Structure formats: structure tokens, C-alpha cells
N, C-alpha and C positions, 0 to 999 in steps of 0.2 A: 474572496472572501467578504472583501470593504464593498463590491458591487451587491452580491446576496444580502450583506446586511440592509440595506437600502435599496432594494425590492430588485436589481436586475435578477433574473433566472438566465437558464443555461450559456451561462460563460464560463469560458476558458482562458487562459492566459497562455498566451503565447512564448513567453521568457524572452522580458528583452524585446526586441525587432526582430526575432527571427523565425517567422511564421513558415512553415517549411513546405513538402511535396510530400513529405510522410505524413503531418498534420490534416492537410487538404484531404486525402485518400482516406484516411482515418474517417472525418468527418462525413464524408460522400459516402461510404462504407454506413454510418449509421445514420442516413436518411438526411440528415442535413441539405437544405436547398439554398438554403440565403446564410449570407456570414454578413457578420455587421463590425467592423473592426474600431477599434478606440485606441491607436496608438496617443502618444502623448504629442502636445501642440509646439512641438522644438522643429529645427530640419532632420533630426534623425526620427521623426518619429514619420514627418510626409516622405521622407525615404522608404519606410518600412513599408507604409500606406501601398505607397507605390509599389511598389515588389509583393506584398501578399494581395492586394489586386489582380495582378499579373497571373498570380499561381493560382488565385482564387478563379478566375475569369477561364484560366486554362480547363479546368475541373469542372466548369459548368454552376458554379454556383450564381445567385444573384449577387451585387458584391453592394453592398451599404457600407459607409463610415460616420464614425462624430467626428464633428468638425471641432476641435477642442480649442480653446483660445492659445494663443503663443504660451508659451511654457507654464500651461495645465498640464494634468495629467487626471486620469479616471477620478483618483485618490482626492487631490484638489478639490475636483466636481462636488465628489460626495461630501467629505466635507465642507465645504462652502455652502450647498444645497441639501444637505441632509431631505428634506419632508419633499422638497419638490423636484428633487433631485431626475427619479424617471421621466418627471414629466419634460424635465429643462435636457434629459438626452435625447427625448423625440424631437423634441424642438432641434436641435442638432444633428440628426439622422436626415441621408441624404444619399441618395445611388452615388455607386462610388461615378459613372459615366458622364454626372453631371460637372463633376470635378475636370473630368480628363476632356468634353467639350467647352468647359471655361479655358482652359489652355487654348485652344484649338479659336475659338472666338475670339482672346486678348492678342494671340498673334493675329488674325486675321484683321482685326481694327488697327492693330499698330501699322501692318501694312498699306493698310488701305489710308490712314492718315500721311503716310511718307510719298502714296501714288496722288491724293490730291493735294497738298504742297510745289510737290515737281508738276503739277498739273497749273497750279494759282500761276507757279514763276515762267511757267511758259507762255500760257496767257496772257499776262503783266506785259512779256513781251511784245507778243504781239498784239498786243490795245494798241501800246506804246507806237506803235507805226500807224494808224487809222489816226486823220485827222479830222475827217466828218462827221458831226457830231450825229445825225441819223444813222449812218455805219457804225458807228459806237451803241449806241442804241442797240441796233440788230444785233451786235456781237453782245451787248451784257444781257439782250436778253437769252440767246442763243446758248450761253452758259449757264445761263440760271434755269433755265426749262431743262437742258439736257445733265448739268452737272451738280446743281443747284449753290452753283457759286455766283455769290453776289458783290461784282468789283465792284458797285460802288462804296458800301460796306467796307469791300479789303483797299478802295485808298480811303476809307474816313479814316479806320482802323492804324494803318499805315501813318498819316498826317496826326492824330494822338500819339500814337508812341514815338515819330520824330519829334515831337512837341514835349514827350515828357524825357528824353534822351538832350534836348538842344537845355545849353548852358544859362542862366538867368542873366 
């Protein structure tokens, strides 16, 4: 009711966090092609969004969501924003696949950082056995060209860090 009061149309409540197969079937039969979910911005809302998106995708809907701030729900946003409510909801609207892709990208970046850290540790071990300055230059250049690892900067950062830890 409140959503309609502030200008959102074609809105229905899933009754809590329980978007169901039956609701999806009914909406599909009504000719609906896009669903935009606006669950609360808490853990339960995030879990409900994931479940609802899975059901939505099984039925072939274009799936979007309103990214609610932590601890807020649609009513909170409507009361706070009143005249700009619709505009702000559209700004917070996004395709659900972005949320899935963001999770995958974050995991990829974490893995990449772990691998890069291991590579730098191993590279430092190899580098420590090189005494010839020309060979060190070639080694550093190779690492930079291949992996964009600047060993001179790594050594400088280690020096700065060790000085921070040194007692006064």
C-alpha cells in the first residue's frame, strides 16, 4: 500500500521473505516478464533475494533488485524520501546478474592476490641467490614485464615496514 502511495505501480508483497514457485507461476501466466525484488537490507533480505532470484530465473524472468541499505526496508525508504522515492528506487535498481558476477569477481580477485603474494615470496627467494647486478636487473625487468611486480618497490616497502616495527 505504501509503495503505491508513493508512486510504485504493479507491486505485490511476497509476504515476508517467501517468494514461491506458485507466485512465479502465477506471474508468468499473467504475462509478467520482469521482476524487481525489494527485500529488506538485512541478512534475511539478502538470503531471500538469492532464493527469489533462483526461482525467478527458473521461470525465465528478467530479474532485478533494489539494493536496500543495511537495516532499511521499502517503508523506511518511502518515508525518508517521499517526493524523490521513485527516482531513488530507480537509482538503486540493478540486474541481479551483477550481484552474482560481483561475487565471482571478488572471489577471483582474492585468489589472484593470494597467488600474487606466493609468487612474490618465491621470487624474493630466487632473487636472494643472485649476486650479479646485471643479472638482478634482468630478473627484476622480467618480473615487471611478465607480472607487473616491481621488486625494487617490494624491497623499499619491506624496508619501510621493518623501520616501523623497529623499537625507538
